[in-house]
C-alpha positions as MATLAB code, in Angstrom:
seq = 'MSANTLTLKSGLRRTVSSFKVRFVSLAAFAPVFLLPKPAPAVDFTQERKRMVHEDLRGRDISDPAVLNAMLKVPRHLFVQAKYLSQAYADHPLPIKANQTISQPYIVALMTQSARLKSTDRVLEIGTGSAYQAAVLGEIVREVYSIEIIKTLADQARARLHRLGYANVHVKHGDGYRGWPEHAPFDAILLTAATPEIPQPLIEQLKIGGRMVLPLEGFLFQNLIRLTKQPDGLKKETITGVRFVPMTGEVRN';
ca = [
      20.425    3.401  293.585;
      23.614    5.194  294.156;
      23.553    4.471  297.914;
      22.948    0.731  297.338;
      25.876    0.563  294.950;
      28.168    2.219  297.488;
      27.060   -0.172  300.220;
      27.663   -3.208  298.019;
      31.120   -2.034  297.026;
      31.976   -1.294  300.622;
      30.897   -4.778  301.610;
      33.063   -6.283  298.916;
      36.035   -4.322  300.127;
      35.538   -5.639  303.658;
      35.254   -9.210  302.419;
      38.482   -9.037  300.387;
      40.274   -7.345  303.276;
      39.217  -10.091  305.670;
      40.423  -12.740  303.211;
      43.813  -11.077  302.923;
      44.251  -11.074  306.696;
      43.399  -14.767  306.922;
      45.711  -15.605  303.996;
      48.623  -13.768  305.580;
      47.975  -15.539  308.869;
      48.081  -18.937  307.161;
      51.173  -17.991  305.145;
      53.064  -17.376  308.356;
      52.741  -21.092  309.126;
      53.224  -22.350  305.563;
      57.049  -22.693  305.656;
      56.818  -25.227  308.464;
      54.773  -27.559  306.306;
      55.521  -26.648  302.706;
      59.133  -25.541  302.362;
      61.742  -28.268  301.744;
      63.952  -29.204  304.658;
      67.597  -28.126  304.412;
      69.851  -30.817  302.954;
      71.850  -32.558  305.691;
      75.573  -31.794  305.744;
      77.667  -34.356  303.887;
      79.860  -36.490  306.140;
      82.956  -36.512  303.943;
      84.845  -38.928  306.196;
      82.100  -41.527  305.912;
      81.751  -40.904  302.182;
      85.483  -41.455  301.725;
      85.290  -44.718  303.672;
      82.356  -45.837  301.541;
      84.263  -44.969  298.356;
      87.278  -47.023  299.410;
      85.203  -49.986  300.588;
      82.716  -50.146  297.716;
      84.346  -48.533  294.666;
      87.960  -49.562  295.240;
      88.306  -52.528  297.581;
      85.039  -53.886  296.206;
      86.642  -54.077  292.768;
      90.278  -54.932  292.070;
      92.214  -52.403  294.150;
      94.094  -54.423  296.759;
      97.402  -52.610  297.383;
      97.257  -51.551  301.070;
      99.353  -48.424  300.443;
      96.977  -47.278  297.680;
      93.865  -47.973  299.749;
      95.319  -46.106  302.732;
      96.250  -43.132  300.547;
      92.791  -42.959  298.988;
      91.279  -43.173  302.468;
      93.428  -40.306  303.701;
      93.367  -37.727  300.859;
      90.324  -35.408  301.172;
      89.055  -35.420  297.582;
      86.351  -32.878  298.455;
      89.096  -30.265  298.864;
      90.189  -30.807  295.245;
      86.796  -30.325  293.558;
      84.810  -27.178  292.800;
      82.316  -26.099  295.463;
      79.289  -26.794  293.268;
      80.312  -30.463  292.990;
      80.955  -31.079  296.690;
      78.022  -33.459  297.019;
      79.622  -35.630  294.309;
      83.172  -35.474  295.666;
      83.317  -39.202  296.442;
      81.147  -40.467  293.605;
      82.999  -42.821  291.285;
      83.126  -40.623  288.213;
      85.263  -37.721  286.943;
      84.277  -34.133  287.684;
      84.967  -30.899  285.792;
      87.604  -28.520  287.086;
      88.710  -25.219  285.600;
      90.190  -24.746  282.104;
      88.009  -27.534  280.639;
      89.950  -30.202  282.507;
      88.750  -32.909  284.895;
      89.594  -34.580  288.172;
      89.754  -38.279  287.389;
      87.364  -40.940  288.626;
      88.591  -42.252  292.015;
      88.809  -45.818  290.732;
      91.044  -44.752  287.831;
      93.306  -42.760  290.189;
      93.645  -45.839  292.389;
      94.143  -48.159  289.404;
      96.906  -46.014  287.890;
      98.621  -45.714  291.258;
      98.431  -49.452  291.915;
      99.620  -50.250  288.394;
     102.768  -48.185  288.961;
     103.869  -50.697  291.644;
     105.218  -48.024  293.922;
     107.578  -48.271  296.875;
     107.939  -45.793  299.710;
     111.450  -44.814  298.549;
     110.381  -43.998  294.970;
     110.738  -40.707  293.133;
     107.751  -40.239  290.812;
     107.079  -37.896  287.899;
     103.500  -36.963  287.060;
     102.544  -35.310  283.775;
      99.309  -33.332  284.107;
      98.818  -32.005  287.645;
      95.254  -30.772  287.119;
      93.588  -30.421  290.518;
      96.600  -32.149  292.190;
      94.448  -34.984  293.583;
      96.519  -37.697  291.901;
      99.713  -35.954  293.039;
      98.467  -35.921  296.638;
      97.644  -39.639  296.492;
     101.153  -40.311  295.191;
     102.576  -38.061  297.891;
     101.018  -40.265  300.577;
     102.897  -43.289  299.245;
     106.300  -42.278  297.876;
     109.247  -40.173  298.986;
     109.008  -37.452  296.318;
     106.606  -36.422  293.581;
     107.404  -34.019  290.726;
     104.332  -32.877  288.817;
     104.138  -30.758  285.651;
     101.061  -28.816  284.490;
     100.883  -27.049  281.125;
      98.051  -24.672  282.177;
      99.546  -21.995  284.409;
      96.408  -21.183  286.406;
      95.989  -24.854  287.302;
      99.673  -25.181  288.205;
      99.488  -22.161  290.519;
      96.281  -23.356  292.181;
      97.622  -26.900  292.586;
     100.847  -25.664  294.169;
      98.937  -23.490  296.639;
      96.475  -26.279  297.473;
      99.223  -28.829  298.131;
     101.108  -26.349  300.301;
      97.947  -25.600  302.277;
      97.375  -29.320  302.857;
     100.963  -29.934  303.948;
     102.302  -31.980  301.016;
     105.894  -30.795  301.265;
     107.151  -33.770  299.234;
     105.075  -32.856  296.151;
     106.612  -30.299  293.782;
     104.672  -28.607  290.981;
     105.928  -26.586  288.044;
     104.280  -24.953  285.066;
     105.511  -26.334  281.760;
     105.105  -28.849  278.940;
     105.334  -32.357  280.331;
     106.595  -33.755  277.032;
     110.167  -32.886  278.046;
     109.768  -34.203  281.581;
     111.815  -32.843  284.466;
     115.420  -33.868  283.694;
     116.893  -32.058  286.713;
     115.309  -34.664  288.996;
     115.624  -37.729  286.765;
     115.865  -40.666  286.753;
     112.447  -41.581  288.080;
     111.232  -44.882  289.518;
     107.795  -44.302  288.003;
     106.109  -41.861  285.630;
     102.347  -41.318  285.371;
     100.631  -39.420  282.565;
      97.138  -38.216  283.432;
      96.274  -37.080  279.892;
      95.987  -39.196  276.758;
      98.922  -39.094  274.375;
      99.161  -40.254  270.739;
     102.738  -41.425  271.338;
     105.125  -42.185  274.172;
     107.367  -39.133  274.598;
     110.986  -40.191  274.133;
     112.315  -37.774  276.804;
     110.130  -39.528  279.384;
     111.465  -42.942  278.386;
     114.984  -41.599  278.816;
     114.149  -40.244  282.291;
     112.766  -43.588  283.511;
     115.099  -45.855  285.478;
     115.847  -49.370  284.339;
     113.131  -51.357  286.060;
     110.956  -48.238  286.254;
     107.273  -48.213  285.324;
     105.354  -45.738  283.192;
     101.539  -45.731  283.332;
      99.655  -43.731  280.720;
      96.523  -43.555  278.565;
      97.632  -44.187  274.982;
      95.445  -43.112  272.091;
      94.517  -45.666  269.461;
      92.565  -45.313  266.236;
      89.199  -45.184  268.007;
      89.873  -45.762  271.698;
      92.315  -45.077  274.511;
      93.997  -47.835  276.498;
      95.627  -47.507  279.876;
      98.999  -49.197  279.548;
     102.020  -49.950  281.722;
     105.528  -49.816  280.298;
     108.395  -51.389  282.225;
     111.842  -50.262  281.168;
     114.193  -53.197  280.692;
     117.834  -53.253  279.580;
     116.764  -54.425  276.125;
     113.701  -52.195  275.668;
     110.164  -51.592  276.962;
     107.740  -54.246  278.121;
     104.181  -53.146  277.329;
     101.048  -54.327  279.149;
      97.463  -53.210  278.486;
      95.438  -52.645  281.651;
      91.996  -51.448  280.505;
      90.154  -49.072  278.213;
      89.878  -45.498  279.459;
      88.856  -41.995  278.446;
      91.109  -39.068  279.378;
      91.387  -35.475  278.232;
      94.112  -35.149  275.557;
      97.669  -34.216  276.369;
      98.543  -30.900  274.725;
     101.753  -29.146  273.787;
     104.745  -30.513  271.886;
     103.319  -34.028  271.683;
     100.748  -32.710  269.155;
     103.327  -31.059  266.879;
];
């Protein structure tokens, strides 16, 4: 009885052992058939071309200077690594400090709405990732950009320097007061929603200059263009938008 039991157990051990060997042998080939294939590398150049053709030119962006700038600026170098696959998708993306990089179409629309010329000096309020500043830098002579969050200002300055945008200048500060040392400006863009139009920015805008900004209403935000005329401001509503709020003195 005892001998039979030992023989049976021994046989079971051999059977399990044989199974393990076969399983390991099959597992060696399993990755070839079962594991997912690596994702192909994203062709950012082609994605940028697609973005310009479909999301910009395919809508109402027609200014050649704006289209060329959007085609040239590598947006994937302004987004966080985990969002690289979405770099040229037509929607905003998170950046650090709870801010965002704007939707490509909105960047193009704001730039086109400013009616820029190559000789212009432009002020931007809200540098963020510096993508909008780089687009402006491809079109105009000089860009002055102010960012209220110091870490973003420092990163934006370094990024622009690395990419060779010598005509784009970034400083840390509250954009409400503008940059009077370099005023007057041919155009001013605000990339954060404001409950009011800061008076210092109006004063720093040239006669004939354009200011493009998201203005908060009771329930919604509207992207508007202000043109400074000798007798006041001409206001035009462009479209409804949704931007992060402007912070600092404007909220006091």
